[in-house]
N, C-alpha and C positions, 0 to 999 in steps of 0.2 A: 623502453621495453621492445619497441618494434624492431630496432636494429638487431637485437639479439635473436630475432626469429626470422631473419631474412634467408636463413638456410632453406626455408620452405620453398622459396622462389628460385633457388639455385640448383634445384634438382637433387638435393642431398637427403630429403626426408623420406619417410616411409610411404609405401603405396597403399592402394585401396585394400588389397587382400591381406597384407600383413599388418597394416595399421588400424583398420576398422573392422573388416569382416571377421578376421580370426579372433581377436579378443572379444568381440560382441557375441559371436556364435558360441564360443567356448563357455562364456558366462551363462548363456541361455541353456545350453546342454549341460546342466550342472547336477548337483546332488539330488535335487527334487526329482529330476527325470529318472535317476537310478533307484532312489530309495522311497519315493512317494507316489510315483505315477501309478504303480500297481494298486496301491491303497485307494487312490482316487477312483480308478475304474471299478474296483470291487465295491466301493461304498455307494456310488451313484449310478453305475451301469454305463454301457457303451455310449448311448445317445447323449446322456447328460454330460459325460466326460468330453465328448466331441464338442458339445456346446460350451463347456467351460474353457476348453483350449481355444475355441474360436473367439469367444468374448474377450478373453485375456489377451490374445494375440492382436485382436482388433484395436484395443486400447493402446497397446504398444505400437501398432502400425500407425495410428493417428499421431502419436508422439513422434515417431520417426518421420512422418510427413512434415510436422512442424520443424523438426531439427533440419530437415532438408531445405525447407524454405529459408530459414534463418541462415544456414550455412552457405547457401548460394547467393545471399545478399551481402554478407559480411566476409572480411578476411579473418576467419576464426583463428585466434592465436592460442597461446598457452592458457589453460583453464577450462576449456570445453564448455560445459553447461553454464558455469559461472560467467565466462566471457560473453556468451550469447545473451544471457539474461541481463547482465549489467550494462551491455551496450544497447539493450532494447528498453528495459523498464527503469534503468538508472542504477548507479553504483550501490545505493542502499538496498534495492531489491536483489541485485546480484549477490551482494555480500550476505544478505539475510538467508539466501539459499546456499551460497558457497561455503560458509563456515560449517553449517550442519552437514553439508555434503562431504566435506573433507573428513570430518570425524566419522561419518557413516562408512566411508571407504577405508579409513585407517582401522576402524574396529572390525570391518569386514575381513581384513587380512587375518586377524586373530580368529574370527569366526570360522573361516575356511581351514586354517591350519589346525585348529582344535578338532574340527570335524575329520580332517585327514588323520590326525593322531588317534582318534577314537576307532576309525576303521582299521588302522594298522594294528592296534593293540588287540583287536578281536581276532586277527589272524595270528599275531605273535603275542600271546598273553604275557610273556616274560618281560616285555618292554614297559617302561614307565610312560604313561600317557602324557604327562606334563612335559617331560624331557623331550619326547618326540615332537611335541608342539613347539617348544622353544627352538629346537634345532631346525625344524622345518621353517619357522618364521625367519630365522637368521639367514638360512640358505636362500629363501625366496627374495629377501632384501638384497643379498649379495648379487643375485642375478640381475635385479633391477638397477643396482648401483653400477654394475659393469657397463650397461647401456640399454637403451630401449631396444636396439637391434638384437642384442643377446637374448633379451627376454622374449622377443618375438620368435627367435629361433627355437627357444625352449617350448613355446606354445605350438610351433609346428609339430614337434614331437608328441605333445599332449593331444593335439587334434588327431594325429595318426592313431594314437591309442584309443581314443573315443570312437573313431571311425571303425577300427578293428573290432571293438566290443559290440558296436551296432550291427556289423556284418555277421558276427558270431551269433547275435540274438536273432537276426533275420533267418539264418540257416538252421536255427534250432527246431525243436519239436514240442508238441503239447506234452504237458507232464501228467495230464489226467483227462478223463472224459469231461467235456465242458458244455454247459448249456448257457449260451450267451444271454446275459442280463442286459436288456435294452435300457431299462430304467431301474437299476438295482436298489434293493433295500437291505442288503445283507449287513451293511455296517450301521444302518439306521442313523446316518449322519445327514444333517440338513445340507441342501444344495449349496447355500452360500458359505457354510462352514468349510466345506470341501474346496469351494472356489478360493476361499481365503488362504488355504494351505497351498494350493497350486500356483496362485498368481505370481509369487516371487520368482518362479521358474522363468518367466518371460521378461524379467526386468533387467536384462543384461546389456541393453543397447548403449548404456552410458559408458561402458568400457571403451568403446571405440571413440566416442565423443571426447573423452578425457585425454585421448592421444592427439588431439587436434594440433597442438604445438609442434608435434614431431612428424606431421604429414607433409608430403611433398606438395599436394594440391588439396587443401582441406575442402574447398568449395565443390570439388568433384568427388573426392573420396568419401566424404561423410554421407551424402545422399545414397550413393551407389552401395557402399559397404554396409550401411545401417539397414536399408531396405532389403538388401539381399540376405542379411543375417536373420531378419525377422521372418522373411518368407521361407528360408531354409528351415529355421527352427519350427515354424508352424507345420510344414510338411512332415518333418521327422516326428513331431509329437502326435500328429493325426495317425500316421502309420503305426507308431508304437502302441497307441491306444487300441486300435483294431487288433493288433498282434497279441497284446496281453489278454484282451477279451476272448480271443479264440483259443488260447493255449493254456489258460488256467482258470479254475473255478473262482468265483467271487470271494468265498471264504479264505481260500489259499492266498489270493492277492492281498487280502487285508492282513492276514496273520504273518506273512513273511516279507519283510522289507527288501530282502535280497532275492526275491522270487525270480528275477531275471537271470540270476546265476544258474538256476535249475533249468530254465527254458533254453538258454544259450547252447550253441553247439560245443563251445569250450567255455565252461563256467568261469574260469579264472580271468577270462578276458573282461568280464563285467567288473571284476574287482579292480583290474587295471584302469578301466574306464572311470570308476568311482574315484580312484586316486588321482587320475588325470584331471577329472572335473574339479575336484577340490583345489588341486595345485594351480590349475589354470585360472580359477577364480581368484585365488590368492595373488597370483602374479599380476592379473589385470588390475586388482585393487592397489597393489603396491606400486604399480606404474602410474595409475590415475591420481591417487590421493596427493602425492608430492607436487604434481603439476597444478592441481587446484590451489594448493598451499602457496606455490610460487607466484601464481597470478594474484592471489589475495594480498600477499605481502607487497608486490610491486605496485599495486593500485592504492596502497595506503589503507586498506580495509583493516589490516591487523595493526596493533599498536606499534609505534616507531621502534621500540627496542627489539621487535621481531623482524625488522627489515632484512636481516641477514638471510632469512628463509627465502627471499626473493632471488638470491644469486643463483646463476647457472654455471655449469662446469663443462669444459670441453667445447669443441666446435659446434656441437648440437645443442648447447645450452641446457644440458640435462640437470635436473634439480637434485643433486646428490645430497646437499644439506637437508632439503626437504624430505628426501628418502630416509635419511638417518633419523630425522624427527619422527617420521611415520613409523619406523621400526621401533622406536622407543614407546610410542603410544600403543602399538600392537602388542609388544612384549608385556607392557603393564596389564593389558587386557587378558593376555594369556595367563599371567600369574594370578589374576583375580579368579580365573577358573570359569565358572558357569556363565555363559552369555545368553541364556534363554530369555532373561528379562530384557536384555538389550536388543535382541534380534527384531522384535516387532517395531521398536522405535526406529531401527535402521531402515526397515522396509518403508515406514512412513516417510522418512526423510527422502528416500529415493523417489517415492511417489509424489512427494511435494515438489521435487525438482521437475519431474515429468509434467505435473500440473502447471507450474509456472512457465515452463518452456512452451506449453500449448497456449497459455494465455498471451505470452509475448508474441508468438507468431500470429495468433488470432487478432490481437489488437492492431498489430502492424498492418495486417491485410485489410481489416475493417476500416481503419482510418485512411488508408490509401495515401500516406505521405509520399511526396515525390522522391524522397530519399530511400524509400523501400522498394527496390526493384529486383526481386529474386529471379534467378533463372528457372528455379523450380517453384511454380506457382501453385498454392493450395488455397481453396476458398476458406474464409474465416470461420464458416460454420463447422468445418471438420476439426479445426484446431480447438475451438471452444467446446465441441462435443468431447474431444479427448480430455480437456481439463475437467469437465463435469464427470467423466468416467473415472478419472484419477481420484477425485474427491469422494465419489461413491464407494470405490474400492477401498480407500483408506478407512472409512468407517465400517465397512463390511469385514475387513481383515481384523481390526482391533480398534474399537471406538476410543478407548482410553489412550492408547498409543497415538492415535490420530490427533487427539486434543493436545497431548504433550508436544507432538511435533509442531503443530500449528502455533502453540504458545511460544515455543523456542524461536521459530522463524519471526514472529511478530516482535518478540523481545529484542532480537538482534537488529531488526529493521529500525526500531525506535532508537536503539543505542547508536546505530550508524547515522541516523538522521540528526540526532542531537550533536554529533561530532561535526556536522556540516561539511562533509567531504566534498571536494571539488574534483570533477573528472574532466578530461580533455575531450569528451564526447557528449553528445546530447542524448536524450532519451525520449521514448514514446509518450511519457507522462504529459509533456506539454501538449502533444497532439490530443490526448484524452481530454484534458481540460478545455482545449479549444473546441473540440466537438461538443462537449457538454455545454460550454458557454453559448455556442451557436444555437444548439437545440433549445436552450432555455430562453435566449433572447427572442427567438422566433415564436415561442409559445407564450411569452408574456403579453398580457392584454394591455392595450393602450390606456384603458380606463382603470383607475386605481381600485383595488379590491379592499374594502375595509377590514375584512377578516385577516388578511395577510399584510396589512400596512406596517411598515417600520420606517423610522426616520433615516433615509439615505442622506447623509450629511456631507455638505461641501463646507469645509472649514477654511475661512479666509484668515489664515494665521500669519501670513508673511513668513519671516524666519521663525521656525519652531521654537528656538531658544528664547525669543522675545515674548511670545504669547503661548507658552506651554500650557497655561491653564485652559485655553480653548480646546487643545487636543486632548488634554486630560478629561475634560468634561465630555467631549465627543465620544471618547472611548467608553465612558460609563453609560452613555445613552445608547450606543449601538450594541453593546454586549458581544462584540465580535460576531454579530449575526446580520447586521445591515451593512450597506456600503458606506465607507468612510473615505473621503478624499481630502487631503491636506493640500491647499493651493497657495501659490505665491504669484503675484503680478509684478513683473519687472517694469519700472517706469522708463523703458528704453526700447523703442520699437526696432532699433537696429541690432538688438541682441540676437546673436546667431543661434541656430539649432544646437550647435555643439555646446555653447555656454548653458543653455537651458537644460539640455540632457544631463550635463555634469551636475547642475544644481539639483535636478530631480533625483539623481543617484545619491548625492550627498544627503539630502533630506530623507530619502527612503532608508538609507543605512542608519541614520539617526533614529528614526522611528523603530526600526527593527531592534536596535540595541536597547530601546526602552520598552520593548514588548508591545508595541502598538501595531495592529494589523490594519493597514490602510493603503490606499493608492496616493500618488503624488502627482500634482499637475502644476507646471510652471508655464506662464504665458507672459507676453509682453504687450504693453499699451502705452499711450501718452501719459496716462495717470492711472493709479490703482483703482479708482472708482469706475472709470469707463471700462477698464480691463476686467473688473469683476462682473459687470453686466454682460460684457461680451462672452465671458467664460460660461455664465449661466445659460446664455442663449445657444451655445455651441457644444458644451461639454455633455457627453453621454452617448449612448448607443441604443437606438431603438427606443423601447419603453423604459430602458434602464437609465434613468437620469437622477441626479440629486433632487430630492423633493424639499429639502430644508437647508437653508443657509445659516451657518453659525459664525458670528463675527464679533469683533470687539466694538466698543463705543468710540465716539470721537467727540472731544471737547474743544477741538481747534476751530475757532470761529471762522477763519478764512476758508476752511474746507467744508463748512456746514452745508452750504447749498449742494455741493457735489456729492457729499455723503448722503443727504436726504434724497437726492435724485437717484442715487444708486439703490436705496431701499425701495423707492417707487418702481424702479426697473425690475427688482426682484418680484415685487407684488404683481406687476403686469405680466411677468413670465409665469405666474401662478406657482411661485415657490414660497414655502413657509419661511419666516425669518425669526431668528432668535439672536437678539443683541445682548451681549454679556457686559454689564457694567461691573467691572472687576474691582473689588476693594483691595488694593495692593497691601494694605496693612493687615487685614484680617484673612485675606484669601478666601478659602472655603470653610474657615473655622474648624470646628470639630466634626463637620459633616453629620450633625445629629438632628438639625431642625430645618425643614423646608416649609416655607409659607407660600400658599397659593391664594392670591386674592381673586375671589370668584365673582364672575359677572354673568354666570349662566353656563349651561353645558355646551351650547352650540359654539362653533368657530373657535375663538381664542380659548374659551374655558375648557373645551374638550381637549385641545392640543396641549394646554398647560397640564391637565390632569395626566395625560399619557406620558409626557416628558418627566413629570414628577414621579410617576410610578416606575418608569424605566430607571431613573436614578436610584430610587429606593431599593430596587431589586438588583442593583449592581454590587460588585464586591466592595468598592470603596465607600459606598453610601448605604451599606446593608443595615446599619444601626440607626438610620435616620427615621424621623417621624414626620409625615406629611400632614400639615394642618391646613384645611380649606377654610378660608376666612371670608365672611360676607358682612357688609355694612347695611343696616336698616335705619330708617330715620328716627324711630321712637320705640319705646318699650312695648307698645301695643303689637308691634309686628314681630317681636322676638320669638314668641312661642311657636306661632305657625311657621315662620321661616325656619326655625331650628328643626322642627319636626320634619318638614319637607326636605330640608338639606340633608339631615341625617339619614332619612330613608333613601334618598337618592344615592348618597355616597356609599351606603351599605350595599345597594344594588350594583354599584360599579365594581365592588370587590377589589379595591385598590389598597385597602388597609389604612386609609386616611382617617383622620379625626376632623371634627368640625368646630367652628367657633363663630357665633353671631355677635356682632359688635354694634352697639347703639351709637349713632353719630351724635345725637344731642346737640346739633347745631355746629359741631366742629368741622373744619375743612378736612378733606380726605388726607392731605399731606400730614396733618397733625396726627390723625388716627393711624396712618401707616407707620410713622416714626415711633409712635407710642407702643404699637402692638408688635412690630417686627424688628425692633432694634437689637434683640438678642438672637435672631434667627441666623442660620449659617448660609441660607440661600433663599431668595425671594423671587417668585414668579408674578409678573404683572402683564396684563393684556395691553395691546397697543392698537390704536385706531388705524384704519387704512389711510395711506397717503392721500391728502387732498390738495386744495389750492395753496394753503399756507402751512405745508407740512413741516417746514424748517422751524417755524415759530412753535408749532406743537411739540416738536422734538426738543427744542430748547426748554420748554416748560417741563417736559419729562425729566430732563437733566436736573433742573432745580428741585423737582419734587423728591428725587431720591438722593440728593446730596447728603453725604454722611451716613447713609445706610450700608448694611452688609452687601455682599455681592448680589446683584439683582439682574434678572434676565427679562427683557421685554420680548413678548411673544406676539407675532402677527401670523395668523392662520390664513394663507392665501390659496392653498391647494384646493382643487375641486373635489372634495371628499367630505362626507359627513362624519366628522370625528366622533360624534356621539354614538354612531353605530359600532365603532371599535370598542367602546366602553360598555354599552348596554348589552345584556344577554340577547342572543338572537332567538327569535321565536318564529319558526317556519310557518308559513301560511299555505294551506292547500287550496289549489284552484281547481274547480270542477272542469272536467274535460268538455 
């Protein structure tokens, strides 16, 4: 795409005056100036109108500053606002604004030509309004098809007509004895209602931005031309406001939309100005819309079968195919007739573009990425103030239309994100996440907070395909809310960074394809057991470290000592441990029954209850029943134990049931097998590693042989897990 736009650097493009200032100013000095400014002055008075013009122009001025900042940092190509946003916030954000922006401009062509036809038929009633609109739309498109330069030449003529009409108005005279209304109430209209009617008058700066691909030096022309157009438009509106207030009564200004025709030295000059304004706006839209469409097609935002729309014609790469497409859209809108219901949504879409442009510039400046080095520097506060202003105005103009516009933009963003488009450029979004991550890490307390505790899991899965059950279980425990890291230790310390990076990328892609949100860590060590301990000791950033290790069991006798020493290492590092003894024949069964063998709420018991609750509230285990089981020595202890246990479990609010089992002299292994043989998952506590932990672990293996999938839990973290489960009762301390 860049090669097709090199004409900009060869001196063949448009200059500041013709490419930016002219189309921008002509869109600002439009129909509202001629047909609605008098109504605004009559409705709210002189001072209020000056305030409306100032606030409106200020919002546009802030947006122009943002455009200037972005334009002097980037080599702005075809697409204008879409190009700027997509190269700042990403292709999804750019496309989400670019698609609605194209349709807004395409339909604006019809809006202006229908308005032109209405004014012509008032002067020449014998003409058919729809026919005039169709002919005008086709002629405007033919001018644009010829070339952008031809369209600019036509706009020079239109600018001359508007200038002549304004001169005639300046040389005119009062039409009646006037008492200036400083804060008028003649129209009895609310200030913000009138503001909403006037604001679209100053939203013409996008006309110049859309010509970015045809400019000789976009980085110089866009700031100068856009700011000059905003300033010139502001001065003209302020002068006209005073002029109208001095030369006509408030009631006259409200009653006659063409009151300027009566005030002007030569009345028909105003009519020429109205026609020139509508035609110039139509020409600006018919030039801008195809260029946005061309950029969208070239970047792959549009479906592949629409790639033809990205082609350019001639030495200046003009989007003639896109112009033809825009003509068809505009003609369809003309034949539909009334665009009054569409117009508010069009205004919303333009304001949405302004808002996102301000956000783009503000975020770039706030993050201060080294890659953002604009010649025209604007403090981020002013850009974000402009974004807030756009949002406020959207809802003041039409709250329903604002909601519709926002929904459209969000829907397109989601659609583009699901398509997983790849762009050749970066975006500021990574910088946003980096800033948020940094702020969060610096604010995380070193000491764990029971209220916000979650199992940040480090899964020692090795190759995911071999122990997928561990990752599956981890995803159910984290609910995509906690940190999940899938790790692999390569038993080869000579493994280079390139090999480990390639493995990380492969595993990450595999997780993404299976819908798992998690990080991947590959490390090397002489053996996987030592490597896992090293990983626990070094992995993490600040207070954000894995607090729980999830791993598979080991029945290999020759590795028993190393495996148990690894568990002891995890415990010394104060990491919780969950060892999954996976039954390969039964897997997780029907995921209907979870047995928790209870030894009390503290330490292991509290952590097991939390893990069981997290499983039960996950999508895959949502139908599971958690049963808390406790063994007592004889019948005499059953009633009291059952009442206490049931009361406690109800207070925990985990939805678990209880069962008290009488040992009656039976060993625990027999009770365990008898009671939990039909369970789908079993939780058992594990003692802290001691002097002969390997023998203890071997006994655990014999105890659960033949049982369904079982998880041994060791709570090592310095946190009171019972505080996570029990209701918090605040205590007041006397000062």
